[in-house]
TORKOLVEX-952578 format. One line per 5 residues: number of its first residue (from 1); for each residue x, y negated, z negated of C-alpha. Coordinates in steps of 0.1 Angstrom, whole numbers, plus 5000, padded with zeros to 4 digits. Example, Ala and Ser with C-alpha at 12.3 -4.5 7.8 and 13.67 -1.06 7.14 Angstrom:
BEGIN
1) 5123,5045,4922; 5137,5011,4929 .
END
This chain:
BEGIN
1) 5000,5000,5000; 5014,4966,5008; 5020,4938,4983; 4989,4919,4990; 4969,4951,4986 .
6) 4985,4959,4952; 4978,4922,4942; 4943,4927,4952; 4939,4957,4934; 4953,4946,4901 .
11) 4932,4913,4902; 4901,4933,4906; 4906,4960,4882; 4879,4950,4859; 4853,4952,4886 .
16) 4846,4987,4882; 4835,4984,4845; 4808,4963,4857; 4775,4982,4858; 4739,4970,4866 .
21) 4728,4958,4830; 4760,4934,4831; 4750,4919,4863; 4715,4912,4853; 4728,4897,4823 .
26) 4750,4876,4844; 4721,4868,4868; 4700,4858,4838; 4725,4833,4821; 4729,4816,4856 .
31) 4694,4813,4861; 4693,4797,4825; 4723,4773,4833; 4713,4763,4868; 4675,4767,4872 .
36) 4655,4782,4896; 4654,4754,4920; 4694,4749,4922; 4702,4786,4924; 4691,4791,4962 .
41) 4710,4757,4970; 4744,4770,4954; 4739,4807,4971; 4734,4788,5007; 4766,4765,5000 .
46) 4785,4795,4991; 4774,4816,5023; 4784,4784,5043; 4816,4781,5027; 4824,4820,5031 .
51) 4813,4819,5067; 4835,4789,5071; 4865,4808,5057; 4859,4838,5078; 4859,4817,5110 .
56) 4893,4801,5098; 4908,4832,5090; 4898,4848,5124; 4911,4817,5142; 4946,4819,5126 .
61) 4948,4859,5131; 4944,4852,5169; 4969,4826,5171; 4993,4848,5154; 4984,4877,5179 .
66) 4990,4849,5209; 5024,4839,5193; 5033,4876,5191; 5022,4884,5228; 5041,4854,5238 .
71) 5073,4863,5222; 5076,4900,5234; 5092,4901,5268; 5069,4919,5296; 5080,4953,5306 .
76) 5101,4956,5337; 5080,4976,5365; 5094,5012,5373; 5114,5015,5406; 5094,5029,5433 .
81) 5106,5059,5449; 5108,5051,5489; 5093,5079,5511; 5119,5087,5540; 5108,5072,5571 .
86) 5096,5092,5599; 5128,5088,5620; 5147,5101,5589; 5127,5132,5587; 5128,5142,5624 .
91) 5169,5138,5619; 5165,5163,5590; 5146,5187,5610; 5170,5185,5640; 5200,5191,5615 .
96) 5184,5223,5601; 5176,5235,5638; 5210,5229,5650; 5223,5247,5619; 5202,5276,5629 .
101) 5216,5277,5663; 5252,5282,5650 .
END
């Protein structure tokens, strides 16, 4: 696992211990703290922020991919094997016929 993965795993190590009752208690306190009218606005704002964050990450990844593609040299084409011309093919046949005559 890479370093970022290790950091992510250790920073979120407490999450597996959160169950449904704990989530209900947290939501109840949020409701008491912000009220019923403010929670949808907060959730909408968080959703917009998350969407914007994902778009920026996607843009950064595509720029990195373009940079990597520009840095790698293109592969050289393989040399083509040339077929013998018809005149060369005829000379080969005549040589074998002459060799057979001897």
